[in-house]
C-alpha positions in Angstrom: 188.1 138.0 148.5 190.1 135.6 150.7 191.0 132.3 149.6 192.1 129.3 151.8 194.9 128.3 149.3 196.1 125.7 151.6 192.8 123.3 150.6 192.5 124.5 147.1 196.2 123.1 146.8 195.6 120.3 148.4 192.5 119.6 146.3 194.1 120.7 143.0 197.7 118.6 143.3 195.5 115.7 144.0 194.3 115.9 140.5 196.0 114.3 137.5 196.4 117.1 134.9 194.9 116.9 131.2 196.6 118.2 127.9 194.2 121.1 127.6 193.0 121.9 131.4 192.8 125.7 132.1 195.6 126.3 134.4 194.0 126.2 138.7 194.6 129.8 138.9 192.7 130.9 136.1 189.6 128.9 137.3 190.3 130.0 140.9 190.1 133.5 139.8 187.0 132.9 137.7 185.5 131.6 141.3 186.8 134.4 143.1 185.2 136.9 140.6 181.9 134.8 140.6 181.3 135.2 144.6 182.2 139.0 143.6 179.1 139.1 141.2 181.3 139.1 138.1 180.3 137.0 135.1 182.5 134.2 134.4 184.7 133.7 131.5 185.6 131.5 128.6 187.5 128.9 130.7 189.0 127.5 126.8 187.7 124.0 127.4 186.3 121.8 124.4 185.3 118.7 125.7 183.8 117.2 128.5 187.0 115.5 129.7 188.8 119.1 130.0 185.8 120.6 131.4 185.8 118.3 134.3 189.4 118.8 135.0 188.6 122.8 134.7 185.9 122.3 137.5 188.3 120.4 140.0 190.2 123.6 140.3 186.8 125.9 140.0 185.1 123.8 142.5 188.2 123.8 145.0 187.8 127.7 145.2 184.2 127.6 145.9 184.5 125.4 148.6 187.5 127.1 150.3 185.1 130.0 150.7 181.6 128.5 150.9 182.6 125.1 153.0 181.8 121.8 152.3 179.0 121.1 149.8 175.7 119.8 151.0 174.4 118.4 147.8 174.9 118.1 144.0 173.3 119.5 141.0 172.9 117.5 138.1 172.1 119.0 134.4 171.6 117.7 130.9 169.2 114.9 132.3 166.4 115.5 129.4 167.1 114.5 126.0 165.9 118.5 125.1 168.8 119.8 127.5 171.4 117.4 126.2 170.8 118.2 122.5 170.5 122.0 123.1 174.2 122.2 124.8 175.7 119.3 122.6 176.0 116.8 125.1 175.1 112.8 125.4 175.1 112.8 129.1 174.4 114.5 132.1 176.9 117.0 134.1 177.0 117.6 138.1 178.1 119.9 140.2 178.7 120.9 143.8 175.7 122.7 146.1 176.7 124.7 148.8 174.7 125.5 151.8 174.2 129.3 150.7 172.2 128.4 147.7 169.6 126.4 149.2 166.4 128.8 150.4 163.5 127.5 152.2 159.8 127.6 151.0 158.2 131.0 150.8 161.6 132.7 150.5 161.9 136.2 149.2 164.8 136.2 146.4 166.9 138.8 146.0 168.3 138.8 142.4 170.7 141.2 143.3 173.9 139.7 142.5 172.8 137.4 139.8 173.5 138.3 136.1 171.3 136.4 133.8 169.0 134.8 136.4 166.4 131.8 135.1 163.4 129.8 136.8 162.5 126.0 136.3 160.6 123.6 138.2 163.1 121.0 139.8 162.7 118.2 142.2 165.0 116.9 145.0 165.9 113.9 147.2 167.7 113.6 150.2 170.3 110.7 150.9 169.6 108.7 153.9 172.4 106.0 153.9 175.8 105.5 152.3 174.6 102.3 151.2 173.6 104.5 148.0 177.0 104.6 146.9 176.9 100.3 146.0 173.3 100.9 144.5 173.0 98.8 141.3 169.3 99.6 140.7 166.6 102.1 140.9 165.2 99.7 143.9 168.4 99.9 145.8 168.7 103.7 145.6 165.0 104.2 146.8 166.0 102.2 149.8 168.9 104.5 150.8 166.7 107.7 150.2 164.7 109.3 152.9 162.9 112.0 151.1 161.7 113.5 147.7 161.2 117.5 147.8 159.6 120.2 145.3 162.3 122.4 144.2 162.4 125.4 142.3 165.9 126.2 141.1 167.0 129.4 139.6 170.2 129.3 137.9 172.4 132.2 136.5 173.7 131.7 133.9 176.5 134.2 134.6 178.9 133.6 131.6 180.8 136.7 130.0 179.2 138.7 127.0 179.7 136.6 124.0 180.6 133.3 125.3 178.5 130.7 124.5 176.8 128.1 126.9 178.4 124.9 125.0 178.2 122.2 127.3 181.6 121.4 127.9 181.8 125.3 129.1 178.8 124.9 131.5 180.2 121.8 132.8 183.5 123.6 133.5 181.5 125.6 135.9 179.5 122.8 137.5 176.2 123.8 135.2 176.0 127.0 137.2 174.0 126.8 140.5 173.2 129.7 142.0 169.7 129.8 144.2 166.8 127.1 144.8 164.1 127.3 147.2 163.0 123.9 148.6 159.6 122.7 150.2 158.4 120.3 152.5 158.9 116.7 151.3 157.0 113.5 151.6 158.9 110.3 152.9 159.8 107.6 150.6 158.8 105.4 153.1 154.9 106.9 153.0 154.9 106.1 149.1 153.1 103.0 148.1 155.3 101.9 145.3 158.4 104.5 145.5 160.0 103.7 142.0 156.7 103.8 140.1 155.5 106.8 142.1 158.6 109.0 141.4 158.3 108.1 137.8 155.0 109.3 137.6 155.2 112.4 139.4 153.9 115.2 138.2 154.5 119.1 138.8 152.8 122.5 137.3 155.1 125.7 137.6 153.1 128.9 138.1 154.3 132.4 137.7 151.6 134.9 139.4 149.3 132.2 139.5 149.1 131.5 135.8 150.4 127.9 134.7 154.3 128.4 132.8 155.0 124.7 132.1 154.0 121.2 133.3 156.5 118.3 133.5 156.6 114.5 134.8 159.3 112.3 136.9 160.1 110.3 133.4 161.6 113.5 132.1 164.5 113.1 134.2 167.1 110.2 132.2 163.4 108.2 132.0 163.6 108.0 135.7 164.6 110.2 138.6 166.5 107.5 140.2 168.8 107.1 137.2 170.0 110.4 138.0 171.5 109.2 141.5 172.6 106.1 139.9 174.6 108.6 137.2 176.2 110.0 140.1 177.6 106.9 141.7 178.5 105.3 138.9 180.8 108.1 137.8 182.5 107.8 141.0 180.6 110.5 143.5 180.6 109.3 146.8 177.1 110.2 148.5 177.2 110.9 152.3 173.7 110.7 154.7 171.7 114.2 154.4 173.2 115.4 151.4 170.6 116.6 148.8 170.5 115.9 144.8 169.0 118.1 142.6 167.6 116.1 139.9 167.2 118.3 136.7 164.6 120.4 134.6 161.0 119.6 134.8 160.6 122.5 132.9 161.9 124.9 130.4 163.9 127.6 131.9 162.2 130.9 132.3 163.7 134.4 132.6 163.6 135.6 136.3 162.6 139.3 137.0 162.0 140.8 140.1 158.1 141.3 141.4 157.1 137.8 140.1 155.3 135.1 142.3 156.3 131.7 141.7 154.9 128.1 143.0 155.1 124.5 141.9 152.7 121.9 142.6 153.4 118.6 142.7 151.8 115.5 142.7 153.2 112.1 143.9 151.1 108.8 144.5 148.3 111.0 145.2 149.7 113.3 147.6 150.6 116.8 147.2 153.6 118.6 147.3 154.2 122.9 147.1 157.0 125.3 147.2 156.9 129.1 146.7 159.2 131.5 146.3 158.8 135.8 145.5 161.4 137.4 143.5 162.3 140.9 144.2 165.1 143.5 143.5 
């Protein structure tokens, strides 16, 4: 698969090397393999800092093929997820246009390796002032809407590679596909900060309830996930979307399942659906 190495190398040479950072060529080869449907090898990282360095190389290779990111996925935004993967803070990875499907999509699981599904939540950036936000209220003023989102992550690690926090971080928490529904403008909410914390969702498979969740499962408040991104140096741009994290446990995805997620925020409904196919 063709890689635009000029763009890749430009990104890599701007990145300071860490002692345990895997070679850029190793991470670029992993990205090329992942795009071709292969599993991801052990990147040989033992810390989140080294994982961040590794991800710079991996993301550069993906970006050369998939174009500029359309947003970000933030993982490990709940205490159970952090405890499961042995981390104490969230981790972010880029989302690309090919990863985002629209409400009602038929999602082929071909090309996935170990797919799962979960209820998630997306917000859309409206104003670059979000990058200077200090409070939840500041963030809310710089967002245009909140959207329902069923994420389909793919735990595409090679056989025998345990999904530790650093390994997941080295691959940007491995986004694969997600189905996004029609959102609600934050300007239509009576109190966006309170309403987002109180948001509820019920995830269903073939009409049967799988899990329920609340907005405050995400770092204690969904808007705190956005503050995490900006405070760790991510520059957000108008129109970008942010996947805020898991509102339900991961469930193994298999063909033939009809998924739906029904949300309520400030008394207003949001819904999104998808059908998993071969």
